[in-house]
C-alpha positions as a Markdown table, in Angstrom:
| # | Residue | x | y | z |
|---|---|---|---|---|
| 1 | Met | -84.8 | 4.4 | 65.3 |
| 2 | Ser | -83.0 | 6.1 | 68.0 |
| 3 | Thr | -81.4 | 9.6 | 67.9 |
| 4 | Glu | -77.9 | 8.0 | 68.3 |
| 5 | Thr | -78.3 | 5.8 | 65.2 |
| 6 | Val | -79.4 | 8.2 | 62.9 |
| 7 | Ser | -76.5 | 10.7 | 64.0 |
| 8 | Asn | -74.1 | 7.8 | 63.3 |
| 9 | Thr | -75.5 | 7.1 | 59.8 |
| 10 | Glu | -75.3 | 10.6 | 58.9 |
| 11 | Ala | -71.8 | 10.8 | 60.1 |
| 12 | Glu | -71.0 | 7.7 | 58.2 |
| 13 | Ala | -72.5 | 9.5 | 55.0 |
| 14 | Ile | -70.6 | 12.6 | 55.5 |
| 15 | Ala | -67.4 | 10.7 | 55.8 |
| 16 | Asn | -68.0 | 8.5 | 52.8 |
| 17 | Ile | -68.6 | 11.7 | 50.9 |
| 18 | Ala | -65.3 | 13.3 | 52.1 |
| 19 | Ala | -63.5 | 10.3 | 51.4 |
| 20 | Lys | -64.4 | 10.4 | 47.7 |
| 21 | Pro | -61.6 | 11.5 | 45.4 |
| 22 | Ile | -62.1 | 15.2 | 44.1 |
| 23 | Met | -61.8 | 15.8 | 40.4 |
| 24 | Met | -60.9 | 19.3 | 39.2 |
| 25 | Glu | -59.1 | 20.7 | 36.1 |
| 26 | Val | -56.2 | 23.1 | 36.0 |
| 27 | Gln | -55.4 | 24.9 | 32.7 |
| 28 | Gly | -57.0 | 22.2 | 30.9 |
| 29 | Thr | -55.5 | 19.3 | 32.8 |
| 30 | Pro | -57.6 | 17.0 | 34.7 |
| 31 | Ile | -56.5 | 16.4 | 38.3 |
| 32 | Val | -57.6 | 13.8 | 40.8 |
| 33 | Phe | -57.5 | 14.7 | 44.5 |
| 34 | Ser | -57.7 | 12.3 | 47.5 |
| 35 | Pro | -58.9 | 14.1 | 50.8 |
| 36 | Ile | -57.8 | 11.2 | 52.8 |
| 37 | Asn | -54.0 | 11.3 | 52.3 |
| 38 | Met | -54.0 | 14.6 | 50.8 |
| 39 | Val | -52.1 | 13.4 | 47.5 |
| 40 | Ser | -53.2 | 14.6 | 44.0 |
| 41 | Arg | -52.4 | 13.0 | 40.6 |
| 42 | Thr | -52.7 | 14.6 | 37.0 |
| 43 | Leu | -54.4 | 12.4 | 34.5 |
| 44 | Ala | -53.0 | 14.2 | 31.7 |
| 45 | Glu | -52.4 | 10.8 | 29.8 |
| 46 | Leu | -56.4 | 10.6 | 29.5 |
| 47 | Leu | -56.3 | 13.6 | 27.3 |
| 48 | Pro | -56.6 | 13.0 | 23.6 |
| 49 | Thr | -53.2 | 15.5 | 23.2 |
| 50 | Pro | -51.3 | 17.1 | 25.7 |
| 51 | Thr | -51.7 | 20.6 | 26.7 |
| 52 | Arg | -48.5 | 21.8 | 25.7 |
| 53 | Lys | -45.4 | 20.5 | 24.0 |
| 54 | Ser | -42.5 | 18.6 | 25.8 |
| 55 | Gly | -39.8 | 16.0 | 25.2 |
| 56 | Arg | -36.2 | 15.6 | 24.1 |
| 57 | Val | -35.4 | 14.5 | 20.3 |
| 58 | His | -31.7 | 13.6 | 19.4 |
| 59 | Leu | -30.7 | 14.1 | 16.0 |
| 60 | His | -27.5 | 13.1 | 14.0 |
| 61 | Glu | -27.1 | 15.4 | 11.1 |
| 62 | Ser | -27.4 | 19.2 | 10.8 |
| 63 | Asp | -30.0 | 19.4 | 8.1 |
| 64 | Ser | -32.2 | 17.5 | 10.4 |
| 65 | Phe | -31.6 | 19.6 | 13.3 |
| 66 | Ile | -32.1 | 22.8 | 11.4 |
| 67 | Asp | -35.4 | 21.5 | 9.9 |
| 68 | Tyr | -36.6 | 20.6 | 13.3 |
| 69 | Val | -35.7 | 23.7 | 14.5 |
| 70 | Lys | -37.6 | 25.7 | 12.0 |
| 71 | Arg | -40.8 | 23.5 | 12.4 |
| 72 | His | -41.1 | 23.7 | 16.2 |
| 73 | Gly | -39.0 | 27.0 | 17.0 |
| 74 | Ser | -40.1 | 30.4 | 17.8 |
| 75 | Leu | -38.3 | 33.6 | 18.2 |
| 76 | Ala | -40.3 | 34.5 | 21.1 |
| 77 | Ser | -39.3 | 31.3 | 23.2 |
| 78 | Cys | -36.4 | 29.5 | 21.6 |
| 79 | Asn | -33.0 | 29.6 | 22.0 |
| 80 | Ile | -29.9 | 27.5 | 20.6 |
| 81 | Tyr | -27.1 | 26.6 | 23.0 |
| 82 | Leu | -23.7 | 25.5 | 21.2 |
| 83 | Asp | -21.2 | 23.7 | 23.0 |
| 84 | Val | -18.3 | 23.8 | 21.0 |
| 85 | Asp | -14.5 | 22.6 | 21.6 |
| 86 | Tyr | -12.7 | 22.8 | 18.4 |
| 87 | Ala | -9.4 | 21.5 | 19.8 |
| 88 | Lys | -11.4 | 18.0 | 20.7 |
| 89 | Gln | -13.5 | 18.3 | 17.6 |
| 90 | His | -16.5 | 18.4 | 19.6 |
| 91 | Val | -19.6 | 20.2 | 18.7 |
| 92 | Lys | -23.4 | 19.8 | 20.4 |
| 93 | Ala | -26.1 | 22.0 | 19.7 |
| 94 | Thr | -29.2 | 22.2 | 22.2 |
| 95 | Ala | -32.3 | 23.9 | 21.1 |
| 96 | Val | -34.7 | 24.7 | 24.0 |
| 97 | Phe | -38.0 | 25.5 | 22.5 |
| 98 | Asn | -39.7 | 26.7 | 25.7 |
| 99 | Asp | -36.8 | 28.7 | 27.0 |
| 100 | His | -37.3 | 31.7 | 29.0 |
| 101 | Ala | -38.3 | 34.8 | 26.9 |
| 102 | Asp | -35.7 | 37.9 | 26.6 |
| 103 | Gly | -36.5 | 40.8 | 28.6 |
| 104 | Asp | -39.5 | 41.0 | 30.5 |
| 105 | Gly | -41.1 | 38.0 | 28.8 |
| 106 | Leu | -42.7 | 35.0 | 30.5 |
| 107 | Pro | -40.6 | 32.1 | 32.1 |
| 108 | Gly | -40.3 | 29.1 | 30.3 |
| 109 | Trp | -40.6 | 25.2 | 31.2 |
| 110 | Arg | -37.6 | 24.4 | 29.3 |
| 111 | Asp | -38.6 | 20.7 | 28.8 |
| 112 | His | -39.0 | 20.9 | 25.0 |
| 113 | Arg | -35.6 | 20.4 | 23.4 |
| 114 | Ala | -33.9 | 18.9 | 20.4 |
| 115 | Glu | -30.3 | 18.1 | 20.6 |
| 116 | Phe | -27.7 | 17.3 | 17.8 |
| 117 | Met | -24.3 | 15.8 | 18.0 |
| 118 | Pro | -22.5 | 15.2 | 14.5 |
| 119 | Arg | -21.6 | 11.4 | 13.6 |
| 120 | Phe | -18.6 | 10.6 | 12.0 |
| 121 | Thr | -18.9 | 8.7 | 8.6 |
| 122 | Glu | -17.7 | 5.1 | 8.2 |
| 123 | Glu | -15.2 | 6.4 | 5.6 |
| 124 | Trp | -13.5 | 8.9 | 8.2 |
| 125 | Ser | -13.5 | 6.3 | 10.8 |
| 126 | Arg | -11.6 | 3.8 | 8.8 |
| 127 | Trp | -8.9 | 6.2 | 7.6 |
| 128 | Ser | -8.5 | 7.6 | 11.2 |
| 129 | Lys | -8.4 | 4.3 | 12.9 |
| 130 | Asn | -5.7 | 2.9 | 10.5 |
| 131 | Asn | -3.7 | 6.2 | 10.4 |
| 132 | Val | 0.1 | 5.4 | 11.3 |
| 133 | Leu | -0.8 | 1.8 | 11.8 |
| 134 | Pro | 1.9 | -0.4 | 10.3 |
| 135 | Lys | 0.8 | -3.2 | 8.3 |
| 136 | Ser | 2.2 | -6.2 | 6.5 |
| 137 | Gln | 2.5 | -5.9 | 2.5 |
| 138 | Thr | -0.5 | -8.0 | 2.0 |
| 139 | Asp | -2.8 | -6.3 | 4.5 |
| 140 | Phe | -1.9 | -2.8 | 3.2 |
| 141 | Ala | -2.5 | -3.9 | -0.1 |
| 142 | Thr | -6.0 | -5.1 | 0.9 |
| 143 | Phe | -6.7 | -2.1 | 2.9 |
| 144 | Leu | -5.9 | 0.2 | -0.4 |
| 145 | Glu | -8.0 | -1.9 | -2.6 |
| 146 | Thr | -10.8 | -2.0 | -0.2 |
| 147 | Asn | -10.8 | 2.0 | 0.2 |
| 148 | Ile | -9.8 | 2.8 | -3.4 |
| 149 | Gly | -12.8 | 4.9 | -3.8 |
| 150 | Asp | -11.9 | 7.4 | -1.3 |
| 151 | Ile | -8.4 | 8.1 | -3.1 |
| 152 | Thr | -8.5 | 11.2 | -5.5 |
| 153 | Ser | -6.1 | 13.1 | -7.8 |
| 154 | Pro | -6.5 | 16.8 | -7.4 |
| 155 | Glu | -6.2 | 18.8 | -10.8 |
| 156 | Asn | -2.8 | 20.0 | -11.5 |
| 157 | Ser | -1.2 | 17.9 | -8.6 |
| 158 | Lys | 1.2 | 15.0 | -8.8 |
| 159 | Met | -0.8 | 12.8 | -6.4 |
| 160 | Pro | -1.4 | 9.4 | -8.0 |
| 161 | Ser | -4.9 | 8.5 | -9.2 |
| 162 | Gly | -7.3 | 5.5 | -8.2 |
| 163 | Ala | -5.7 | 3.5 | -11.2 |
| 164 | Asp | -2.2 | 4.5 | -10.1 |
| 165 | Val | -3.0 | 3.0 | -6.6 |
| 166 | Leu | -4.3 | -0.1 | -7.9 |
| 167 | Thr | -1.3 | -0.8 | -10.0 |
| 168 | Phe | 0.7 | -0.4 | -6.7 |
| 169 | Val | -1.7 | -2.7 | -5.1 |
| 170 | Ser | -1.1 | -5.4 | -7.8 |
| 171 | Gln | 2.5 | -5.1 | -7.4 |
| 172 | Leu | 2.2 | -5.7 | -3.8 |
| 173 | Gln | 0.1 | -8.8 | -4.5 |
| 174 | Glu | 2.6 | -10.1 | -6.9 |
| 175 | Thr | 5.7 | -9.5 | -5.0 |
| 176 | Arg | 4.9 | -11.5 | -1.6 |
| 177 | Lys | 8.0 | -13.9 | -1.4 |
| 178 | Val | 10.7 | -11.4 | -1.9 |
| 179 | Lys | 13.3 | -9.7 | 0.1 |
| 180 | Tyr | 13.6 | -5.9 | -0.2 |
| 181 | Gly | 17.0 | -3.9 | -0.1 |
| 182 | Ser | 17.9 | -0.5 | -0.9 |
| 183 | Ala | 15.7 | 2.4 | -2.2 |
| 184 | Ile | 16.2 | 5.5 | -4.5 |
| 185 | Asn | 14.4 | 8.6 | -5.1 |
| 186 | Leu | 13.0 | 9.3 | -8.7 |
| 187 | Ala | 12.8 | 12.5 | -10.4 |
| 188 | Asn | 8.9 | 12.5 | -10.6 |
| 189 | Gly | 8.6 | 12.2 | -6.9 |
| 190 | Met | 8.5 | 8.5 | -6.5 |
| 191 | Met | 10.7 | 6.0 | -5.2 |
| 192 | Gln | 12.0 | 3.0 | -6.1 |
| 193 | Ile | 12.8 | -0.3 | -3.7 |
| 194 | Glu | 15.0 | -3.1 | -5.0 |
| 195 | Phe | 14.0 | -6.6 | -4.1 |
| 196 | Ile | 15.2 | -10.1 | -4.8 |
| 197 | Glu | 12.7 | -13.1 | -5.4 |
| 198 | Glu | 13.0 | -16.0 | -3.1 |
| 199 | Gly | 14.2 | -19.3 | -4.7 |
| 200 | Asp | 17.1 | -21.0 | -6.2 |
| 201 | Ala | 17.4 | -18.5 | -9.0 |
| 202 | Ala | 17.5 | -15.1 | -7.5 |
| 203 | Thr | 15.7 | -12.6 | -9.7 |
| 204 | Lys | 16.0 | -9.0 | -8.9 |
| 205 | Gly | 13.2 | -6.5 | -9.5 |
| 206 | Lys | 12.1 | -2.8 | -8.5 |
| 207 | Leu | 8.8 | -1.8 | -6.7 |
| 208 | Asp | 7.7 | 1.8 | -7.4 |
| 209 | Ile | 6.2 | 3.5 | -4.4 |
| 210 | Phe | 4.4 | 6.9 | -4.4 |
| 211 | Arg | 5.4 | 9.1 | -1.5 |
| 212 | Glu | 2.0 | 10.8 | -0.9 |
| 213 | Phe | -1.5 | 10.5 | -1.9 |
| 214 | Ser | -4.7 | 12.1 | -1.2 |
| 215 | Val | -8.2 | 10.9 | 0.0 |
| 216 | Gly | -11.6 | 12.8 | -0.4 |
| 217 | Ile | -13.7 | 11.9 | 2.6 |
| 218 | Arg | -16.6 | 13.4 | 4.6 |
| 219 | Pro | -15.8 | 13.7 | 8.5 |
| 220 | Phe | -19.6 | 14.0 | 9.2 |
| 221 | Leu | -22.6 | 12.3 | 8.2 |
| 222 | Asn | -24.3 | 14.1 | 5.2 |
| 223 | Gly | -21.6 | 16.9 | 5.6 |
| 224 | Gln | -19.0 | 18.4 | 3.2 |
| 225 | Ala | -16.2 | 16.5 | 1.6 |
| 226 | Tyr | -12.8 | 17.2 | 2.2 |
| 227 | Glu | -9.3 | 16.5 | 0.6 |
| 228 | Val | -6.6 | 15.1 | 3.2 |
| 229 | Arg | -3.0 | 14.4 | 2.1 |
| 230 | Ala | -1.5 | 11.3 | 3.5 |
| 231 | Phe | 2.4 | 10.4 | 3.1 |
| 232 | Leu | 3.3 | 7.0 | 2.6 |
| 233 | Arg | 5.7 | 5.4 | 4.8 |
| 234 | Tyr | 7.7 | 2.0 | 4.9 |
| 235 | Arg | 10.2 | 0.3 | 6.9 |
| 236 | Ile | 12.3 | -2.7 | 5.9 |
| 237 | Asp | 13.6 | -5.4 | 8.2 |
| 238 | Arg | 17.3 | -5.6 | 7.5 |
| 239 | Asn | 17.2 | -9.1 | 9.1 |
| 240 | Asn | 14.6 | -10.8 | 6.9 |
| 241 | Gly | 14.1 | -8.3 | 4.3 |
| 242 | Ala | 10.3 | -8.1 | 5.1 |
| 243 | Ile | 8.4 | -4.6 | 4.5 |
| 244 | Met | 5.9 | -2.9 | 6.5 |
| 245 | Phe | 3.7 | -0.1 | 5.2 |
| 246 | Trp | 1.6 | 2.7 | 6.8 |
| 247 | Tyr | 0.1 | 6.2 | 6.1 |
| 248 | Glu | 0.2 | 9.4 | 7.8 |
| 249 | Leu | -2.8 | 11.7 | 7.3 |
| 250 | Gln | -1.7 | 15.5 | 7.2 |
| 251 | Arg | -3.5 | 17.7 | 9.5 |
| 252 | Ala | -6.6 | 15.9 | 10.0 |
| 253 | Glu | -7.3 | 17.7 | 13.0 |
| 254 | Arg | -7.8 | 21.0 | 11.1 |
| 255 | Val | -10.0 | 19.2 | 8.6 |
| 256 | Leu | -12.3 | 18.3 | 11.8 |
| 257 | Glu | -12.0 | 21.8 | 13.0 |
| 258 | Asp | -13.1 | 23.4 | 9.8 |
| 259 | Ala | -16.0 | 20.7 | 9.3 |
| 260 | Cys | -17.0 | 21.8 | 13.0 |
| 261 | Lys | -16.8 | 25.5 | 12.1 |
| 262 | Gly | -19.1 | 24.8 | 8.9 |
| 263 | Ile | -21.7 | 23.1 | 11.0 |
| 264 | Val | -21.9 | 25.9 | 13.6 |
| 265 | Lys | -22.1 | 28.5 | 10.8 |
| 266 | Ser | -24.9 | 26.6 | 9.1 |
| 267 | Ile | -27.0 | 26.5 | 12.4 |
| 268 | Arg | -26.6 | 30.2 | 13.1 |
| 269 | Thr | -27.4 | 31.3 | 9.7 |
| 270 | Glu | -30.2 | 29.0 | 8.5 |
| 271 | Thr | -32.3 | 28.4 | 11.8 |
| 272 | Gly | -32.8 | 32.3 | 12.4 |
| 273 | Met | -33.0 | 31.5 | 16.1 |
| 274 | Pro | -30.8 | 33.4 | 18.7 |
| 275 | Val | -27.6 | 31.4 | 19.3 |
| 276 | Val | -25.7 | 31.1 | 22.8 |
| 277 | Phe | -22.3 | 29.7 | 23.2 |
| 278 | Gly | -22.8 | 27.3 | 26.3 |
| 279 | Thr | -24.8 | 24.5 | 27.8 |
| 280 | Pro | -28.2 | 24.6 | 29.2 |
| 281 | Glu | -29.1 | 23.1 | 32.5 |
C-alpha cells in the first residue's frame, strides 16, 4: 500500500469523524450540533419533563384565574398586568409568572403566562341584545315569558313580580285581534290602554301595563348578580291600532363598570401578587 493511499484513507476517516453530529448538554437540555453546516438544534422534546415552565393559558372566570395564579405564581418573579377601560367595559388580566425580578433581581424569560378576560353570561347578552328593540305584541309576550326567571321584585318596591309579569303576558296573548286606543295613568303607577276587539260586535276592554320592572342578572360568568331597572315603552300605530313594545335598561353601563371594578379588586386582594396597570409585551 502506497503512502499516498494511506494518507487519503486517514484523511477520509478524519473527515467522517468531523462530519458526525456532536451531542452536548446545556443547563440540562440536550443539544445536537452539526459541524458541516454549523447548525444546532435542541432536543428538549426528548426529555421526560421540560427544564422550566412555559406556555400560555386563557381563563374565562376570575376564580379560575386567581386559583391558577396562586398555584404557579411567586412573589419573586410574578407580576399581574391589568388592562382596564371602564368606559368600554373592558378588563384583561395577564399574569407573567417568569417576569423580570424587582430591583437587582434576575431577568425572566416572560414566556409563562395566564390571561383572563371575563365572559358575558347568556342572560346578560339576551337582555342587552334586545334592549330598546321594538317587538310586536306576540313577540314581546314570548320574550318576557321565556326570561321570566330573571324578573325580580325588590323588597319595599312597586316593581311587578314574576307573577305580575306573567299576568301581563297572558293578557297580551289573549288580546291579539284588537285595535288599541287612548291610554290613562293610574294612581298605582300603572297605565291602562283601551282596546276594541275586531268583529261584528265591537267589544271594548282595557290592558293594564306596568311602567317599569326590574331584572336580576349576572353580567359575567360566575360573577355577582345585579339589579337592573327597565322602563317599559310602547307605541300605537294610529292607522291600524297595532301596538309595539320594548324596554329600556337603566344605566346598564354603570352596572358593567361596577362589575369590572369588582373583578379588579378581587384579583388585587386575593392573589397577593404585585399588580401593574398596563399591558405586557
